[in-house]
C-alpha positions as CSV (number, residue, x, y, z in Angstrom):
1,M,0.0,-0.1,0.1
2,A,1.6,3.2,-1.1
3,L,1.9,5.8,1.3
4,R,0.1,9.2,0.8
5,K,2.3,12.2,0.5
6,G,1.1,15.1,2.5
7,P,1.1,18.8,1.1
8,S,4.4,20.3,0.3
9,Q,5.9,23.2,2.2
10,F,5.4,25.5,-0.9
11,Q,1.6,24.3,-0.9
12,R,1.2,24.8,3.0
13,A,2.5,28.1,2.7
14,A,0.6,29.1,-0.5
15,E,-2.7,28.0,1.3
16,G,-1.9,30.0,4.6
17,Q,-1.5,26.7,6.6
18,M,1.9,27.5,8.2
19,S,2.1,29.5,11.5
20,L,4.2,32.1,12.1
21,I,6.9,30.2,13.8
22,D,6.9,27.9,10.8
23,H,7.8,30.9,8.6
24,V,10.4,32.1,10.9
25,R,12.0,28.8,10.8
26,E,11.8,28.4,7.2
27,L,13.2,31.9,6.7
28,R,16.1,31.1,9.0
29,N,16.9,27.9,7.1
30,R,17.0,29.6,3.8
31,L,19.3,32.2,5.1
32,F,21.4,29.7,6.6
33,K,21.4,27.7,2.9
34,A,22.1,31.1,1.0
35,S,25.0,32.0,3.4
36,V,26.8,28.8,3.0
37,A,26.5,29.0,-0.9
38,V,28.0,32.8,-0.6
39,V,30.8,31.6,1.9
40,I,31.8,28.7,-0.7
41,G,31.5,31.2,-3.5
42,M,33.7,33.6,-1.7
43,A,36.5,30.7,-0.9
44,I,36.6,30.2,-4.7
45,G,36.8,34.0,-5.3
46,L,39.7,34.1,-3.4
47,F,41.7,32.3,-5.8
48,F,40.7,34.7,-8.4
49,A,40.8,38.0,-6.5
50,D,44.4,39.0,-7.7
51,Q,43.3,38.7,-11.3
52,V,40.0,40.9,-10.8
53,V,42.1,43.5,-9.0
54,T,44.4,43.6,-11.9
55,F,41.7,44.1,-14.3
56,I,40.1,46.8,-12.2
57,T,43.4,48.7,-11.7
58,E,44.3,48.3,-15.2
59,P,43.0,51.6,-16.7
60,Y,45.1,53.4,-13.8
61,C,48.2,51.3,-14.4
62,D,47.7,52.2,-18.1
63,F,47.9,55.8,-17.8
64,T,50.6,55.7,-14.9
65,T,52.9,53.8,-17.1
66,A,52.4,55.8,-19.9
67,N,53.1,59.2,-18.1
68,S,55.7,57.9,-15.5
69,P,59.4,57.9,-16.0
70,T,59.8,54.6,-14.3
71,N,56.9,53.1,-16.0
72,D,55.6,51.7,-12.8
73,C,52.2,51.3,-11.3
74,Q,52.1,51.9,-7.6
75,F,49.0,52.0,-5.2
76,S,49.2,53.2,-1.5
77,Q,47.5,51.8,1.5
78,A,46.4,53.8,4.4
79,V,46.7,50.9,6.8
80,M,48.6,47.6,6.8
81,L,45.5,45.2,6.0
82,E,43.9,47.6,3.1
83,A,45.3,45.7,0.3
84,F,44.2,42.4,1.9
85,M,40.6,43.8,2.6
86,V,40.4,44.8,-1.2
87,N,41.0,41.4,-2.1
88,L,38.5,40.1,0.5
89,K,35.8,42.4,-0.8
90,V,36.6,41.3,-4.4
91,A,36.1,37.7,-3.2
92,L,32.9,38.5,-1.6
93,Y,31.5,39.9,-5.0
94,I,32.7,37.0,-6.7
95,G,31.0,34.7,-4.2
96,L,27.7,36.6,-4.5
97,V,27.8,36.2,-8.2
98,L,28.7,32.7,-8.3
99,A,26.2,31.8,-5.5
100,A,23.5,33.9,-7.4
101,P,21.4,31.1,-8.3
102,I,21.1,29.4,-4.9
103,W,20.5,32.5,-2.8
104,L,18.1,34.1,-5.6
105,Y,16.3,30.6,-5.5
106,Q,16.0,30.6,-1.6
107,L,14.8,34.3,-1.7
108,W,12.2,33.2,-4.5
109,A,11.1,30.2,-2.6
110,F,10.1,32.0,0.5
111,I,8.6,34.8,-1.5
112,A,6.6,32.9,-4.1
113,P,4.0,31.1,-2.0
114,G,2.5,34.8,-1.3
115,L,2.1,35.6,-4.8
116,H,-0.5,34.7,-7.6
117,K,0.6,32.6,-10.6
118,R,0.5,35.5,-13.0
119,E,2.5,37.7,-10.8
120,R,5.0,34.9,-10.7
121,R,5.3,34.7,-14.1
122,Y,5.9,38.7,-14.0
123,T,8.6,38.1,-11.7
124,Y,10.4,35.4,-14.0
125,A,10.2,38.1,-16.8
126,F,11.4,40.9,-14.4
127,A,14.7,38.9,-13.2
128,A,15.4,37.6,-16.8
129,V,15.5,41.4,-18.0
130,A,16.9,42.7,-15.1
131,A,20.2,40.6,-15.2
132,P,21.4,41.8,-18.4
133,L,20.3,45.3,-18.2
134,F,22.3,45.6,-14.8
135,A,25.4,43.9,-16.5
136,A,25.2,46.6,-19.5
137,G,25.1,49.4,-16.8
138,V,28.2,47.8,-14.9
139,V,30.1,47.6,-18.4
140,L,29.4,51.3,-19.3
141,A,30.5,52.4,-15.8
142,F,33.9,50.7,-16.4
143,I,34.2,52.2,-19.8
144,V,33.3,55.8,-18.4
145,V,35.9,55.2,-15.5
146,S,38.5,54.5,-17.9
147,R,38.0,57.7,-19.8
148,S,37.6,59.6,-16.5
149,L,40.9,58.8,-15.1
150,P,43.2,60.7,-17.7
151,F,41.2,63.7,-16.8
152,F,41.6,63.5,-13.0
153,L,45.0,62.4,-12.8
154,G,46.0,64.6,-15.4
155,L,45.1,67.6,-13.3
156,G,47.9,67.1,-11.1
157,N,50.5,66.4,-13.8
158,Q,53.0,68.5,-12.1
159,F,52.9,66.6,-8.7
160,T,53.8,62.8,-8.1
161,S,50.4,61.1,-6.8
162,I,50.0,57.6,-5.7
163,V,46.5,56.6,-5.3
164,N,45.1,54.9,-2.3
165,I,44.1,51.3,-3.3
166,G,40.8,51.2,-0.9
167,G,39.6,54.5,-2.1
168,Y,40.2,53.6,-5.9
169,F,38.5,50.2,-5.6
170,D,35.4,51.8,-3.7
171,F,35.1,54.6,-6.4
172,V,35.0,52.0,-9.3
173,T,32.6,49.6,-7.6
174,S,30.3,52.4,-6.6
175,M,30.2,53.6,-10.1
176,M,29.3,50.2,-11.5
177,L,26.5,49.9,-8.7
178,Y,25.1,53.5,-9.7
179,F,25.2,52.6,-13.5
180,G,23.5,49.5,-12.8
181,I,20.7,50.9,-11.0
182,G,20.3,53.6,-13.4
183,F,19.7,50.9,-16.2
184,L,17.0,49.3,-14.0
185,F,15.0,52.5,-13.7
186,P,13.0,51.7,-17.1
187,L,12.2,48.3,-15.8
188,V,10.7,49.6,-12.8
189,V,8.6,51.9,-14.8
190,A,7.3,48.9,-16.9
191,A,6.6,47.1,-13.9
192,L,4.6,49.9,-12.4
193,N,2.5,49.7,-15.4
194,M,2.2,46.0,-15.3
195,V,0.6,46.1,-12.1
196,G,-1.6,49.0,-13.0
197,V,-0.2,51.8,-10.9
198,V,0.4,54.0,-14.2
199,S,-1.0,53.8,-17.5
200,A,1.2,54.6,-20.9
201,K,-0.5,57.7,-21.9
202,R,0.5,59.1,-18.2
203,L,4.1,58.0,-18.7
204,L,4.2,59.5,-22.0
205,G,3.0,62.7,-20.6
206,W,5.7,62.5,-18.0
207,W,8.6,62.5,-20.6
208,R,9.7,65.9,-19.9
209,V,10.1,65.3,-16.2
210,A,11.5,61.8,-16.6
211,V,14.4,62.9,-19.1
212,F,15.2,65.9,-16.7
213,L,15.5,63.6,-13.8
214,M,17.6,61.0,-15.8
215,F,20.0,63.9,-16.7
216,A,20.3,65.0,-13.2
217,F,20.9,61.6,-12.0
218,A,23.6,61.1,-14.7
219,A,25.4,64.6,-13.7
220,I,25.5,63.3,-10.2
221,V,26.8,59.8,-10.6
222,T,29.3,60.4,-13.6
223,P,32.7,61.3,-12.2
224,T,33.8,63.9,-14.8
225,P,32.7,67.6,-15.1
226,D,32.6,67.1,-19.1
227,P,28.9,66.7,-20.4
228,F,29.9,63.9,-22.6
229,N,30.1,60.8,-19.9
230,M,26.9,62.3,-18.5
231,T,25.3,62.4,-22.0
232,I,26.0,58.9,-22.7
233,L,24.4,57.8,-19.5
234,A,21.4,59.9,-19.8
235,L,20.7,58.8,-23.3
236,C,21.0,55.1,-22.6
237,M,18.4,55.7,-19.7
238,S,16.2,58.0,-22.0
239,V,16.4,55.2,-24.7
240,L,15.3,52.7,-22.1
241,Y,12.7,54.7,-20.7
242,F,10.8,55.2,-24.2
243,A,11.1,51.4,-24.7
244,A,9.4,50.8,-21.5
245,V,6.6,53.5,-22.5
246,G,6.1,51.4,-25.8
247,F,5.9,48.3,-23.7
248,A,3.2,50.1,-21.5
249,F,1.1,51.0,-24.5
250,L,1.2,47.1,-25.6
251,N,0.4,46.2,-22.2
252,D,-2.5,48.7,-21.9
253,R,-4.0,47.6,-25.3
254,R,-3.9,43.9,-24.4
255,R,-5.4,44.8,-21.1
256,G,-8.1,46.7,-23.0
257,R,-8.8,43.9,-25.2
258,N,-9.7,41.5,-22.1
259,S,-11.5,44.3,-20.3
260,Q,-15.2,44.7,-20.6
261,Y,-14.6,48.5,-20.4
262,G,-12.3,48.6,-23.6
263,D,-9.2,51.1,-23.4
264,L,-11.0,53.3,-20.8
265,A,-8.6,54.3,-18.0
266,D,-9.7,53.7,-14.4
267,D,-10.7,57.6,-14.0
268,E,-12.9,57.5,-17.2
269,M,-16.6,57.1,-17.3
270,S,-18.0,54.2,-19.7
271,S,-20.9,54.9,-21.9
272,I,-24.4,53.7,-20.8
273,D,-25.9,50.8,-22.7
274,D,-29.6,51.8,-22.2
275,P,-30.0,55.5,-22.5
276,T,-33.4,55.3,-21.6
277,P,-34.7,58.9,-20.4
278,V,-36.0,59.1,-16.9
279,S,-38.8,61.5,-16.4
280,P,-39.1,63.8,-13.4
281,V,-40.4,62.5,-10.1
282,D,-43.4,63.5,-8.4
283,G,-43.6,65.2,-5.2
284,D,-43.6,62.0,-3.3
285,G,-40.4,60.7,-4.8
286,W,-42.2,58.2,-7.0
287,N,-41.5,58.1,-10.8
288,R,-44.9,57.1,-12.1
289,N,-44.0,57.1,-15.8
290,R,-40.8,54.8,-15.3
291,Y,-42.8,52.1,-13.4
292,D,-46.1,50.5,-14.5
293,E,-48.1,49.7,-11.5
294,T,-50.8,47.6,-13.5
295,P,-50.1,44.0,-13.2
């Protein structure tokens, strides 16, 4: 006689059969599995930390070797363990990337039971588009940093300057993070349209404000005062924003075909199917022409 299996943990969470303590235990277990995966990835990343640091510092070394009489690339460290901490940070970032499938799955497995089937499908699409967009922002940031270093280092060409390794690494990684977040902004706009917060017409009406905000964001995060790097980032974000608006129009049209109210927005009135005129009421509040009292 085959044993009958009970509901899975996912089904219990989706149906609301788990208590608060069960949810806390599940969160603890999933955080532990995600942490173990990150630590293992970090251990692997320690073997490749030197190569990654060499790649990140390559723009600086290219400039210094070309403009230094000794053709030497040197960094300073404020404290004795600063170079080691940089390698440790690189290993942590590598571990986060290598363990991303595991910790993302653990996060998704904890959140997914509270979502509807359509919302889960939207989340899959969101994650599939967000990863390459963020990677594109990171690549663009590295290109901008490589173009910016000659400007910054050339300002003090009459001095002999040795850049701090910790400050340089934080500067480059923060730039990559800001550019990656900037490339995700249009995706957030498309997600707001998918959940019905804003319509495509309203997004298109806000294009001037959106472009201004994107140029302001680009002016803040780009390191150089010249307008070229700022314009590159702002134009990329603007193109992605209008692509998100185009997607919003397609999504609103699809939603209108599936709705009984057509393409009407939430704040618009629909037409009345039975435009039968209603005669005025009598003094006692009874419309005698509208209703027939005869059987």
